[in-house]
C-alpha positions as CSV (number, residue, x, y, z in Angstrom):
1,X,41.0,151.8,-133.7
2,X,41.2,154.9,-135.8
3,X,39.0,158.0,-135.7
4,X,36.8,156.7,-138.5
5,X,36.5,153.3,-136.8
6,X,35.5,155.0,-133.5
7,X,33.0,157.1,-135.3
8,X,31.2,154.2,-136.9
9,X,31.6,152.0,-133.6
10,X,29.9,154.7,-131.5
11,X,27.3,156.1,-133.9
12,X,26.2,153.1,-135.7
13,X,26.4,151.0,-132.4
14,X,23.8,153.2,-130.9
15,X,21.4,152.2,-133.7
16,X,22.4,148.6,-134.2
17,X,23.0,147.5,-130.6
18,X,19.2,147.2,-129.6
19,X,18.8,144.8,-132.6
20,X,21.7,142.7,-131.3
21,X,20.4,142.7,-127.7
22,X,16.8,141.7,-128.5
23,X,16.0,138.3,-127.1
24,X,19.4,137.7,-125.6
25,X,20.1,136.2,-122.2
26,X,22.5,138.6,-120.4
27,X,24.1,138.8,-117.0
28,X,24.7,141.8,-114.6
29,X,26.7,141.8,-111.4
30,X,26.3,144.0,-108.3
31,X,29.9,144.4,-107.3
32,X,30.1,145.6,-103.7
33,X,32.8,146.5,-101.4
34,X,31.8,147.4,-97.8
35,X,29.4,150.4,-98.4
36,X,30.4,151.0,-102.0
37,X,29.2,149.7,-105.3
38,X,31.1,149.6,-108.7
39,X,28.9,150.7,-111.6
40,X,29.4,151.6,-115.2
41,X,28.1,153.8,-117.9
42,X,28.6,152.8,-121.5
43,X,28.9,154.5,-124.9
44,X,26.3,152.3,-126.5
45,X,23.2,152.2,-124.3
46,X,20.8,154.5,-122.6
47,X,23.6,156.4,-120.9
48,X,22.3,155.2,-117.5
49,X,24.4,154.0,-114.6
50,X,24.2,150.2,-114.8
51,X,25.7,147.1,-113.3
52,X,28.6,145.4,-114.8
53,X,27.6,142.8,-117.4
54,X,26.9,141.7,-121.0
55,X,25.9,138.8,-123.1
56,X,26.4,135.2,-122.5
57,X,28.3,133.2,-125.2
58,X,27.3,129.9,-126.5
59,X,27.9,127.0,-124.1
60,X,29.0,129.5,-121.4
61,X,27.6,129.3,-118.0
62,X,25.8,132.3,-116.5
63,X,28.4,132.6,-113.7
64,X,31.3,132.3,-116.2
65,X,29.8,135.0,-118.4
66,X,29.4,137.3,-115.4
67,X,33.1,136.8,-114.4
68,X,34.2,137.3,-118.1
69,X,32.2,140.6,-118.3
70,X,33.7,141.8,-115.0
71,X,37.1,141.1,-116.4
72,X,36.4,142.8,-119.8
73,X,34.7,145.8,-118.2
74,X,36.8,146.5,-115.2
75,X,40.1,144.6,-115.8
76,X,39.5,142.6,-112.7
77,X,39.9,138.9,-112.4
78,X,37.0,137.9,-109.9
79,X,38.3,135.4,-107.4
80,X,35.3,135.2,-105.1
81,X,32.0,133.4,-105.8
82,X,29.0,135.0,-107.2
83,X,25.5,134.7,-105.7
84,X,22.5,134.7,-108.2
85,X,19.9,137.0,-106.6
86,X,17.3,137.3,-109.4
87,X,16.3,138.0,-113.0
88,X,15.2,141.1,-114.7
89,X,13.3,141.2,-118.0
90,X,14.3,144.5,-119.7
91,X,11.8,146.2,-122.0
92,X,13.8,148.9,-123.6
93,X,13.9,151.1,-126.6
94,X,13.8,148.5,-129.6
95,X,15.1,145.7,-127.3
96,X,13.8,143.1,-124.9
97,X,16.1,140.7,-123.0
98,X,16.4,138.7,-120.0
99,X,19.2,139.6,-117.5
100,X,20.4,137.3,-114.7
101,X,21.6,139.3,-111.7
102,X,24.5,138.3,-109.5
103,X,26.2,139.9,-106.4
104,X,29.9,139.7,-105.6
105,X,31.4,141.1,-102.4
106,X,35.1,142.0,-103.2
107,X,38.1,143.9,-101.7
108,X,38.0,147.4,-103.3
109,X,40.1,147.6,-106.5
110,X,41.0,150.3,-109.1
111,X,39.1,149.4,-112.2
112,X,40.6,149.8,-115.6
113,X,38.4,151.6,-118.2
114,X,38.0,149.6,-121.4
115,X,37.0,151.2,-124.6
116,X,33.3,150.5,-124.4
117,X,32.9,152.2,-121.0
118,X,32.6,156.0,-120.4
119,X,33.2,155.4,-116.7
120,X,33.5,152.6,-114.1
121,X,33.6,154.4,-110.6
122,X,32.9,153.3,-107.1
123,X,29.9,155.0,-105.3
124,X,28.8,155.0,-101.8
125,X,25.5,153.2,-101.5
126,X,23.9,156.2,-99.8
127,X,25.0,158.7,-102.4
128,X,24.3,157.0,-105.7
129,X,24.1,159.2,-108.9
130,X,20.9,159.8,-110.6
131,X,19.8,158.2,-114.0
132,X,20.1,154.6,-112.7
133,X,19.2,151.7,-115.0
134,X,16.2,149.6,-113.8
135,X,18.4,146.5,-113.4
136,X,20.6,148.4,-111.0
137,X,17.7,149.5,-108.9
138,X,16.3,146.0,-108.9
139,X,19.7,144.4,-107.9
140,X,19.9,146.9,-105.0
141,X,16.4,146.1,-103.7
142,X,17.1,142.3,-104.1
143,X,20.3,142.4,-102.2
144,X,19.0,144.6,-99.5
145,X,16.0,142.3,-99.1
146,X,18.1,139.2,-98.9
147,X,20.7,140.7,-96.4
148,X,18.1,142.4,-94.2
149,X,15.4,139.7,-94.1
150,X,16.3,138.6,-90.6
151,X,16.8,141.9,-89.0
152,X,14.0,143.0,-86.8
């Protein structure tokens, strides 16, 4: 993509993306490796750290959509199963959508940064950056409540 194409993709996308998102079903995945989580920040969004994910294509299962988005956004072909842990209705600036949240526990890998991502780093769970998206905060709470529910 040339410089002019990048300009339109990133500037117009900021204004048009919420219209595209409105009413969609989306997927998000909490990708964990031990005490670390893989999160991303995109060019076209609220600039918040978020789970890896995106839209669900026609006739695509939620799990297949989550695996495809992981491949597209990190370059990793997920070989482990996903566990559905909840849903999040996002009420954002000019957009409202339903996101299904999954968790995947993986061997740590080096993600490849695709064009729509600013950054896709691993963070320690006890030292996450600020500016977290609500779906990431919810996913962490849901995951911790399901993994710690039998601890006394």
